[in-house]
Residue, then its C-alpha position, 0 to 999 in steps of 0.5 A: m530605107a534600111v536593109l537588114s538581115f533576119d537576125a539583125l531584126l530580131r536583134s534590134l527587136k530584143q534590144g527594145r528598139t522601136p520598130e519602122a513603120l514599113y517592113y518589106l520581107h522578102g526571101d526564100e524562107d517563108v516559115l522565118k517570115d512568119e516569125a519576123i511578124r510575130a516578133l514585129v506583131d508582139r513588140v508593138l501589140d499587147p495580146g488584149a489589143r491584137d483582136f482590134n488592131f491586127d489585120q491581114r490580107s492577101a495582095a491579090d484580094l485588095d482594090p485601092e479603096v480596101f488598101h487605103s482603108l486598111v493602112n489609114t484605120p486608126p488603131m483602138l485602144a492602143a498606140t499602134r495598128v498592124v497590117v500584114i499584106r501577104g503576096i506582094e508579087d501578085v501586085r501588078k506593076m501598073s496597077k491602080v493598088r500598086q500605085e495607092l501603095l508607092r503613094y502611102l510609102e511616100s507618107p505612111s500613117p504614124t500609127t500604122l505598122l505595114i508588112l509586106v511579105q513577098g513569096a519565095g522564089e521571087p526577085l527583089d522589088a527595088e522599089l518596095a526596097r527603097s521604100a520600106t525597111a527591107v529584111a532577106v530572109e533567107p534559108l538558115p545554114p545547116a548548124r542553124v537548122l538543128k538549132w531551130v529544130a531544138h528552138r522549135a521543140g522547146q516552144l511545142q514542150l518537147t525534147l528531142e535526143p540529139d540523135a533523134v535531131e540528126l535523124l529527123v533533119q537527115s530524113v526530112g531535109r531542110d524544109l522548116g515548114a515540113l520539119g515544123g509539121e513533123l515536130e508537132k507530130l512528135a510533140a503529140l506522140t510522146a505528149g502523154r508520156p511519164g516524165g513528159g515529151v522526150a522523142t528518140r530517135a526510135d520515135v522519129a524513125a517510126l514517124v518518119g518511115t526511117r530505119p537505122g542504116e537506111t537514111l539518105q546519107d546511109l545511102i551516099d555513103a554507100a555509093l561514094e564508097r563504092r560499096a555498089p551492092v549496098a547502095a543498091r539495096l538501100v534505094e528503094a528503101v530510102l524511096e519509101q521514105a516520107g518526102m523522098s524522091g528520086v530527084r532528091i536522091l539524085m541531087a544528093l548524089g551529084t552534090a556529093l560527087v561535086g564535093t568529092a571532085l574538090a577534094r580530089a582536085e585538092l589532092d592532085r595539086g599537092t594538098p598533104p592528105a593530113r591537110l586536106e579536111a582543113a583545106l575543104l573546111g575553108q572552101l566551105r565556109a568561104a563559099r557558105p552553101y545551103g544544104l550540106g549539113s555540118w560542114q566539118q562533117t561534109g568536108s571529112r566525108w569528101a576527103r574520105w571519098a577522095a581517096a577511092w576515086n581518080a579525077a577521071a572516074l569522078r568525071q565519068a560518074l557525073r556525067l552518068a548522074l546527068d544521064a540519070d537526072r535527063a531519065l528521071k525527069s523524062t520518065t514515070l515515078t515507076h522508074e525511079p527504083g531502076i534508074l537509081v539502082q543502075l546509077v550507084l551500081s555503075f559506080g562499082a563498074l567505074q572502080q574496076e575499069a579504074a583498076 
């Protein structure tokens, strides 16, 4: 059967193509799976027919008889019936439900649209992918996350100032579920304002507990720029923010160190400083890593930070970060600030040793 990306599925529906009878949604972005389901339902069912022709179940609750009834019941006052089965990974390989499902996939009902939904973090089910139209629903690249926030805000009749969008993503991260929840709060917060709901950077800061100059990115900038006392002061302020943890901060620091090491290696192999940002941007576009924000801004930061480090100091900093990771995962939360403060202060000590 066909294999589609999330974007390809949406394009096909917008172009007016008739949906297939079977879809298998897999991948790590569950929020976008819900959007794919809504797009499919909107394409085949009028709002007035949905109460009678839309059914959604958990795979763990099915038995062969219930499944057979779900997918073979004819639609009422409509051409198509939609059945969504979530958590399809919970159907054991040799179970009777699985056998009934595979039989149905061989000869699906022409009046039923069946959507099988697999949870995030689960491996591809090759057998289902062969029998249904498989749609890979993966996390969005950084630039698309910002666009998704703007789109979701529009659905909530909420307008976000550009710097408010950036602060929201910096503070909450790129988890679309968490971002959606914060957008709903912002929409409620600004709904009664004259002129409509417009959220500012100050609104976002007040909602998520982030003050200007105290974001995760501010902490990373200070640490990699070897402003150790500033970075140390920021640790507790950033840890107090919604959704933040010592492990998340350390992951961001580790990523920044690896990127800076890449930039330093480019310089050491002879890349001219004037061409360093372009070289890094090319590598980011080739690798397409997730979770780095704007690749252009990321490459610019790595290039800037590399000037303050040598290869030996970066290797030692990465070893210290690994030690901190082990310490964070083997101690209580009350030790998080101390472990992180010690780590960022060590970056200044490495600078003194290098000097």
